[in-house]
C-alpha positions, 0 to 999 in steps of 0.5 A: 373689202370693208369701206371698198368700192372693189365689191362692184369689180369683185362682183361684176359678173353677178348680173350676168349669171343671175340672167342666166338663172332667170332663163331657166323656166322654173315655174313651180305648180301644185300639179307636178304634170305642168312643170317643166322639169328639163327646166329645172335640170338645166338650172341645176346642171348649170351652176357648176359652169356658173360657179365652179370653185363653189362646186369644186370646194363644197360638199353638194347634197340633193335630198331630192329633186328639188333640194340642193345643199351645199356645205362649206365647211368651217374651221371651228367645228365646236361652232354652231353652223349658219344656213343660207337660204333661197328657193329656185322656182318661180311663179308663172309669168301671167300675161307675158304680153304685159311684160315690156321685156320677157319673163324669161329673157334675162335681159338688161336694159337702162341698168336694169335686169329683168325677169322672174326671179330677179326680185322673187328670189333667184337673186338671192341665190345668185348673191349667195353663191357669187360672194362664196365664189369670190371668197373661195377664189381669196382662199377663204374659209369660215369659221362656222360650217355654213349650209347654202339650202336652196329649194325648188318648190317654195313658191307651193309650200316646199314639200320637196325642196326645204322640207327635204332639206330640213329633214336631212340636216335633222338626221344628221343632228345639226342644230344651227345658231341662225338661218337667214332667208327671203324676207322684209326689204329694205324699205324706201319711202314706205313710212311717211314720217321716217326719212332713212331707208329701212331695213326690215328683218323679218323675226317672226312670220304669221301663220297659215289656214284656209277655214271654210264656213258652211251653211244648211238650208231648204233646198227648192224652188227660189220662188218660194224661198224660207225666211232664211236660206243657206246663202243668206245665213253663210252672208250673214256669218261672214258680215259678223265675221268681218265686222267683229275682227280678231283682238289687236295686239301689239306682239313682241316683235312690233313693240321691238320694232316700235322702239327701235323705230323712234330714234329715226321717226319724226314727232309726234311718232318719235314720241308715240313710239318711245312710250308704249306703256302709255301710248299702246291703245292709240297705236293699235287704232292707227294701225287698224285704219290701213290694211298694211299695218292692221295685218301686223296687230292682228290675226285676218280672215279674208273671204275669198271664196263663195259657193252656193246654188249652181243654178240660178233659180234653185236654193241652195241646200249647202253654201260655203265660203273660204276663209284665208286665215293669217295667224298672228304669233303668239295665237294658234289655228285651234284657237281661231278656228274656235273663236271663228265656230262661236261667231257663225253659231248664231247664223247656223253655220259651222266652220272647219279647216280645209287642208288641215295638212297644209295649215302652218302655225305661226313662227317663234319670234326670234330675239335681236340678241343672237349672233346672227341678228349682230352679224347681219346689221353689221354686214347692212351697215357696210353694204347699205350704211344709210339703212336703219335696221329694225325688227319686223312682222313678215306676213307672207310665207317662206320656207323658214317653216321647214327648218324650225326644229334645227335652228336657234333664231330665224331671220328673213331679209331680201337685202334690195332696196324697193319702194311700194311700186317695186314690191308690186312687181313681186309675183306681177309683171315687169318684174326686175332689179337695178343692178347698182342694188343687185351689186350691193346685195351680193355684198351684203353676203360677201361681208356676212360670209366673211364675219362668220 
């Protein structure tokens, strides 16, 4: 398959099959009563018709009703296995009237396939399975055992899907060489000083926590307020947090990202990224100027919800604010909590973790020396030869947290060329994928599996 256009013919049914997956309304909700179990059943039942060789020749385990695990036995049992992930649930469509074509239509219009899951992330499930279907048809067997791990509740945390799969594999004693899940795109025109597309391969992921800042005060009639009210103290505490963000820091991932980005960058960026020992302070200052890059160099705490009095003319005796915290690798949720507590104490406020069970600590940073990194880069060189591969800090959450104890290295990539406008459609209106890009994504997985 190397350097061949034959992949378009081999994968010609990929758009049609992805359309079938998109037409299943597998919307996940925190309240299971809102989910349509019939749609999840329809998708799972349809896989045997869409991918008959995969379902006939690979073992299928179902650790839960939101978990599918295919096992493709490798030729050499002494080699550590590989895990390829995706999820088959999607977020709600929002205002369906705002869509030019139905969110679950799976329509093919002017070379694009429309609907929820075409970007996030049924697209990867379809690409993985179609690539395997093709290779099985050629009689191919990988050297490594390959697991296809598909969860059905990633959008709400993955507790029934990826978590169940991770536990299942852990009980079998699986220690995988590497895992590949959704992640950074092949970024097009996102950095003005780089002309080439950039394959942003996530090698680390920020942590997540919701923390609540609270302030107590004297309730009563608002016509006779004390000098400082509960809501006023809360407001000053939040303002202080926003005015004193966590220290900026270039993690190992970001340093590696900039170093590998340097050869593709115009001056003066080429120099700035090549001499981090000298230029790191200037880079931290520059990154802090934009919300997008600022999130790469520090733990962030965004105030998202406020609550005070329930009536216009009544003083609140209790006020609180929710902080959505994204934690930079190298720091823990406990360290963040302690820092915030010190910041709000002068205002008579305190802070606690809202949902301790939902806290996700930052991931470890995976290196570029693992065989997985090398295999991913080699496969991209064939499927997307113009893309430069760089390690990246992924700010959003994925299912990878549920596999951290059973893998040596974790990578996050969505092998689709996307610009800033395209990324806005993820979880937004008019989600869609270009057919040529879809076929190349399938080609990426085809080459990746061939190398395993």
